[in-house]
C-alpha positions in Angstrom: 145.2 -2.8 29.9 148.2 -1.4 28.0 151.3 -3.6 27.8 154.7 -2.0 27.9 157.5 -3.7 26.0 161.0 -3.9 27.5 163.6 -1.3 26.7 164.7 -1.3 23.0 168.3 -1.0 24.2 168.0 -4.2 26.2 166.1 -6.0 23.5 168.9 -5.1 21.0 171.5 -6.2 23.5 169.7 -9.5 24.0 169.6 -10.2 20.3 173.3 -9.4 20.1 174.3 -11.6 23.1 172.2 -14.6 22.1 174.3 -15.6 19.1 177.5 -14.6 21.0 176.4 -16.9 23.9 175.6 -19.7 21.5 179.1 -19.2 20.0 180.7 -19.2 23.4 178.9 -22.4 24.3 180.0 -24.1 21.1 183.6 -23.0 21.6 183.5 -24.3 25.2 182.2 -27.6 24.1 184.9 -27.9 21.4 187.5 -26.9 23.9 186.3 -29.5 26.3 186.5 -32.2 23.6 190.1 -31.1 22.7 191.1 -31.0 26.4 189.7 -34.5 26.9 191.5 -35.8 23.9 194.8 -34.4 25.0 194.4 -35.7 28.6 193.4 -39.1 27.2 196.5 -39.1 25.0 198.9 -38.2 27.9 197.3 -40.8 30.2 197.3 -43.5 27.5 200.9 -42.8 26.6 202.0 -43.1 30.3 200.1 -46.3 30.7 201.7 -47.8 27.6 205.2 -46.7 28.7 204.7 -48.4 32.1 203.5 -51.6 30.4 206.5 -51.6 28.1 208.8 -51.2 31.2 207.1 -54.1 32.8 207.3 -56.1 29.7 211.1 -55.5 29.5 211.5 -56.8 33.1 210.1 -60.3 32.3 212.7 -63.0 32.7 212.9 -66.8 32.7 213.6 -68.4 36.0 214.1 -72.1 35.2 210.9 -73.3 33.4 208.8 -70.4 34.6 208.5 -66.7 33.9 209.2 -64.3 36.6 208.0 -60.6 36.7 209.4 -57.8 38.8 207.9 -54.4 39.2 210.7 -51.7 39.0 210.2 -48.3 40.6 210.6 -46.7 37.2 207.3 -48.3 36.1 205.5 -46.6 38.9 207.2 -43.2 38.8 205.4 -42.3 35.6 202.1 -42.0 37.5 203.3 -39.7 40.3 200.8 -36.9 40.5 199.4 -34.4 43.1 196.0 -36.2 42.8 197.5 -39.4 44.4 196.1 -41.7 41.8 196.3 -45.4 42.5 198.0 -47.8 40.1 197.1 -51.5 39.6 199.1 -54.0 37.7 198.5 -57.5 36.5 201.0 -59.8 34.8 199.6 -63.3 34.0 200.3 -66.2 31.8 198.0 -66.2 28.8 197.4 -69.9 28.6 196.4 -70.8 32.1 195.8 -67.3 33.6 198.4 -67.9 36.3 199.2 -64.6 38.1 202.8 -63.7 37.8 202.7 -60.3 39.4 200.2 -57.6 40.5 196.6 -57.8 41.6 194.4 -60.8 41.4 191.1 -60.7 39.7 192.1 -57.7 37.6 189.5 -56.9 35.0 190.3 -58.2 31.5 189.6 -56.2 28.3 186.0 -56.4 27.0 187.3 -58.0 23.8 190.5 -59.8 22.9 192.6 -59.2 19.8 194.9 -61.5 18.0 197.1 -58.8 16.6 199.0 -58.2 19.9 198.4 -54.5 19.6 197.9 -52.6 22.9 194.3 -52.1 24.0 192.9 -49.3 26.2 189.7 -49.5 28.0 187.8 -48.0 30.9 186.6 -50.2 33.8 186.2 -50.3 37.6 188.3 -52.1 40.1 187.8 -52.2 43.9 185.1 -49.5 43.4 187.4 -47.1 41.6 187.2 -46.0 37.9 190.3 -47.1 36.0 191.9 -46.4 32.7 193.7 -49.6 31.6 196.1 -50.5 28.9 196.4 -54.3 28.0 199.3 -55.7 26.0 200.9 -59.1 25.4 204.4 -60.4 25.0 205.8 -63.7 23.8 208.6 -65.2 25.9 211.1 -67.6 24.1 213.4 -70.0 25.8 215.2 -73.0 24.3 212.7 -73.5 21.5 209.7 -73.1 23.7 207.4 -70.0 23.7 204.9 -68.7 26.2 202.5 -65.7 25.9 202.3 -63.2 28.8 199.4 -60.8 29.4 200.3 -57.4 30.9 197.7 -54.9 32.2 198.4 -51.6 33.8 195.5 -49.5 35.3 195.3 -46.1 36.9 192.6 -44.1 38.5 191.4 -41.0 36.6 192.1 -38.2 39.1 195.1 -36.8 37.3 193.3 -37.3 34.0 190.3 -35.2 35.1 192.5 -32.6 36.7 194.5 -32.2 33.5 191.4 -32.0 31.4 189.9 -29.2 33.6 193.2 -27.4 33.7 193.4 -27.4 29.9 189.7 -26.5 29.5 189.0 -23.8 32.2 191.3 -21.0 30.9 189.7 -21.2 27.5 186.3 -20.9 29.1 187.4 -18.0 31.3 188.7 -16.1 28.2 185.5 -16.7 26.4 183.3 -15.5 29.3 185.5 -12.4 29.7 185.2 -11.8 26.0 181.4 -12.2 26.2 181.1 -9.8 29.1 183.4 -7.3 27.5 181.3 -7.5 24.3 178.2 -7.0 26.3 179.6 -3.9 28.0 180.8 -2.5 24.7 177.5 -3.2 23.0 175.6 -1.5 25.9 177.7 1.5 25.6 177.4 1.6 21.8 173.7 1.2 21.9 173.4 4.0 24.5 175.5 6.3 22.3 173.7 5.3 19.0 170.2 5.6 20.5 170.8 9.2 21.6 169.3 10.7 18.4 166.2 8.7 19.1 166.0 10.2 22.6 166.5 13.6 21.1 163.7 12.9 18.6 161.5 12.0 21.6 162.4 15.2 23.4 161.7 17.3 20.3 158.2 15.8 20.1 157.5 16.4 23.7 158.4 20.1 23.3 156.1 20.6 20.4 152.6 22.1 20.8 150.1 19.7 19.2 147.3 22.2 19.4 149.2 24.4 17.0 150.3 21.5 14.8 153.9 22.6 15.4 155.2 19.1 15.1 158.0 19.6 12.5 161.1 17.5 13.4 164.7 18.6 12.7 166.3 15.8 10.8 169.8 17.0 11.3 171.9 14.5 13.3 169.5 11.6 12.8 170.6 8.2 11.5 169.7 7.2 8.0 167.3 4.6 9.4 165.5 7.3 11.5 165.2 9.9 8.7 162.2 8.1 7.0 160.4 8.1 10.3 161.1 11.9 10.8 160.1 12.6 7.2 156.9 10.7 7.5 156.0 12.5 10.7 156.8 15.9 9.0 154.7 14.9 6.0 151.8 13.9 8.3 152.1 17.1 10.2 152.1 19.2 7.0 149.0 17.3 5.8 147.3 17.9 9.1 148.2 21.6 9.0 146.9 21.9 5.5 143.7 20.0 6.4 143.2 22.2 9.5 143.8 25.4 7.5 141.3 24.2 4.9 138.8 23.4 7.6 139.4 26.8 9.2 138.8 28.5 5.8 135.8 26.4 5.1 134.2 27.3 8.5 135.0 30.9 8.0 133.6 31.0 4.4 130.5 29.0 5.4 129.9 31.4 8.3 130.3 34.2 5.9 127.9 32.7 3.4 125.3 31.8 6.0 125.6 35.1 7.8 124.2 37.2 4.9 120.9 35.4 4.4 120.5 35.1 8.2 121.1 38.8 8.7 118.6 39.6 5.9 116.0 37.4 7.5 116.6 39.1 10.9 116.3 42.5 9.3 113.0 41.5 7.5 111.6 40.0 10.7 112.4 43.2 12.5 110.9 45.3 9.8 107.7 43.2 9.9 107.4 43.7 13.6 108.0 47.5 13.2 105.4 47.7 10.5 102.8 45.9 12.5 103.4 48.1 15.5 103.8 51.6 14.0 102.2 51.7 10.6 98.6 50.9 11.6 97.4 54.2 10.3 98.4 53.5 6.7 95.9 52.0 4.3 95.8 48.3 4.0 96.8 48.2 0.2 100.1 50.0 0.9 100.9 47.8 3.9 100.0 44.7 2.0 102.3 45.6 -0.9 105.2 46.2 1.5 104.5 43.0 3.4 104.3 40.9 0.1 107.7 42.3 -1.0 109.2 41.6 2.4 107.9 38.0 2.4 109.3 37.5 -1.1 112.7 38.7 0.1 112.5 36.5 3.2 111.6 33.5 0.9 114.6 34.2 -1.3 116.9 34.5 1.6 115.5 31.2 3.0 116.0 29.5 -0.3 119.6 30.7 -0.4 120.2 29.6 3.2 118.7 26.1 2.5 120.8 25.8 -0.7 124.0 26.7 1.0 123.3 24.3 3.9 122.3 21.5 1.6 125.5 22.0 -0.5 127.7 22.2 2.6 126.2 18.8 3.8 126.7 17.3 0.4 130.3 18.5 0.3 130.9 17.0 3.7 129.4 13.7 2.6 131.6 13.7 -0.5 134.7 14.4 1.6 134.2 11.4 3.9 137.1 8.8 3.6 134.5 6.0 3.2 132.6 7.8 0.4 134.0 5.5 -2.3 133.3 2.3 -0.4 131.0 -0.4 -2.1 130.3 1.3 -5.5 127.2 0.2 -7.3 126.4 -0.2 -11.0 124.6 2.9 -12.2 123.0 3.7 -15.5 124.6 7.1 -16.3 122.2 7.8 -19.2 119.1 7.4 -17.1 120.7 9.4 -14.2 121.6 12.3 -16.6 118.0 12.3 -18.1 116.6 12.4 -14.5 118.9 15.4 -13.7 117.8 17.3 -16.9 114.2 16.7 -16.0 114.7 18.3 -12.6 116.5 21.3 -14.0 114.2 21.9 -16.9 112.3 24.5 -15.0 115.4 26.5 -14.4 116.3 26.3 -18.1 112.9 27.5 -19.1 113.0 30.5 -16.7 116.3 31.5 -18.4 115.2 30.6 -21.8 118.2 28.2 -22.2 118.2 25.3 -24.7 119.0 22.2 -22.5 119.6 19.0 -24.4 121.0 15.5 -24.0 123.1 13.6 -26.6 123.5 10.0 -25.6 123.7 6.6 -27.5 120.9 4.2 -27.4 120.8 1.9 -24.4 122.2 2.1 -20.9 125.7 3.3 -20.1 126.6 1.5 -16.8 129.3 2.8 -14.5 130.3 1.8 -11.0 129.9 4.7 -8.5 127.9 5.8 -5.5 124.5 6.8 -7.0 124.0 9.8 -4.7 127.4 11.3 -5.3 127.2 10.7 -9.0 123.7 12.4 -9.1 125.3 15.4 -7.2 128.2 15.5 -9.6 126.0 15.7 -12.7 123.4 18.0 -11.1 126.0 20.5 -10.0 127.7 20.5 -13.4 124.5 21.2 -15.2 123.2 23.7 -12.7 126.5 25.5 -12.8 126.3 25.7 -16.6 122.7 27.0 -16.5 123.5 29.7 -14.0 126.6 31.0 -15.8 125.1 30.8 -19.4 123.4 34.0 -20.6 119.7 33.9 -21.2 118.8 32.4 -24.6 122.0 30.3 -24.5 122.5 26.6 -24.9 123.7 23.8 -22.5 124.3 20.3 -23.9 125.0 17.1 -21.9 126.8 14.5 -23.9 127.5 10.8 -23.1 129.8 8.5 -24.9 131.5 5.1 -24.6 135.3 5.3 -25.1 137.4 2.7 -26.9 139.1 1.7 -23.6 135.8 0.8 -22.0 135.5 4.1 -20.0 132.4 6.3 -20.1 132.7 10.0 -20.9 130.3 12.7 -19.7 130.6 16.2 -21.2 128.7 19.4 -20.4 129.0 22.1 -23.0 127.7 25.7 -22.7 128.1 28.9 -24.7 128.5 31.1 -21.7 131.5 33.4 -20.8 133.7 30.4 -20.1 136.6 30.3 -17.5 140.1 31.6 -18.1 142.7 29.0 -18.3 144.5 30.5 -15.3 141.5 30.1 -13.1 140.5 26.5 -14.1 142.2 25.0 -11.1 141.1 27.7 -8.7 137.4 27.3 -9.5 137.3 24.0 -7.7 138.0 25.7 -4.4 135.1 26.3 -2.0 133.2 29.5 -2.4 135.4 30.7 -5.3 133.5 32.3 -8.2 135.0 33.2 -11.5 132.3 35.8 -12.0 131.4 37.2 -8.5 128.3 38.9 -9.6 126.4 35.7 -10.6 123.9 33.8 -8.5 125.1 30.7 -6.7 126.9 29.5 -3.6 130.4 28.9 -4.9 130.3 25.3 -3.9 129.2 23.6 -7.1 132.5 22.7 -8.6 134.0 21.9 -5.1 131.3 19.3 -4.8 132.0 18.1 -8.3 135.7 17.6 -7.5 135.0 15.7 -4.3 132.3 13.6 -5.8 134.5 12.7 -8.7 137.3 11.7 -6.4 134.9 9.5 -4.5 133.6 7.9 -7.7 137.1 7.4 -9.1 136.5 9.8 -12.0 138.6 12.5 -13.7 137.3 16.0 -14.2 138.9 18.5 -16.6 137.8 22.0 -17.8 138.5 22.5 -21.5 137.8 24.9 -24.3 134.9 23.8 -26.6 136.2 21.5 -29.3 134.4 23.6 -32.0 136.4 26.7 -30.9 133.2 28.5 -30.0 132.5 30.7 -27.0 131.9 28.8 -23.7 133.3 25.9 -21.7 133.4 22.1 -21.8 133.5 20.1 -18.6 134.7 16.6 -19.3 134.3 13.7 -16.8 135.7 10.2 -17.4 134.4 7.3 -15.3 135.3 3.7 -15.2 132.9 1.5 -17.1 
């Protein structure tokens, strides 16, 4: 089952909004911390001010200390949240309550410095923020320490914190939504060239390999994609054109021997039906000549078919897979033994010059055999009768192995030395052959990782040298 990924636009937008959302979250947390710190400061300042007002209202009444709660001490806590305020003024030594609520919670730890202490606690089931301070009262040489505690519920504190924090969060969320909207619009506009590219491809006719893409208006990041598609299309077009030419040429090469065989078969049927009155000797001579022609046509047909199959094998993409060690000297000697009969018929001196011992290369044995056989066969067919063809093998200083095939035939003009590797091309059209030999050599060399060059003979004589260099 095919899986469809989400829209590229939404994926890009998601990747953009993820860090922005993380940033908004961090900013909201920092804003909450700052709002909390500010609300704590305001509440603690009010509590301390109220405690100081209470401290200033402590007086001596005889031998005891009296405390009164002025309205100014409570007016500091007026708020819409209707917070409750709790007070406690007590003697430090005996804990005697002088004013306020009894059983008021004491600070979790006492300090001897007399500095104010703030702490959070609960009283009568309500959360409180409390400030605790102390004051020394002096009278006629005597002194007494007084504990003062002022607590307030946290409603106004929480409301202030939320009031300080929420606008910042709203601004951040609005900024995030605005950024998402702008990013969506920007991605839509910037992805339009990609949509145009898609529409271009849909309008093309794949059967005619008309897949060239117009790169005008494409972003710099999309141009490599378009250029790659155009390059692939051009390669497919060239490959398709080569295949078309190959099929046309192969059909042309096969049509001639097939047509000759059809004519000869028809002639044989005609002779058998209408020439019964002729003498047997004359008829037998005609039939022998006809059978020889049919045999020659059949040999040509088989040769063309075999070479076409060999060329197709050499052109396979996996032809170079898993090369094997091959003794090139033994292979070349085997090829010369197979072609010795052809050399004898044409009275050509066929020889091999090779160092003692094996020359091992890594290649596909069948393709390497085809390469050497086609080179030698081509040299024998293009060399005049009474000529000379020499196969040479040598080990180069860099470890590579060189194969040369020298002949003293008519040679190949320098202008045609690239063209002769094309299928069915013949430098001398009147010669015998299929026109596939050097095409097979080129493809077999490519599959074997070898280099093939056509050169003049090093001694400056008439003829041609074919040089093949293989990895040792």
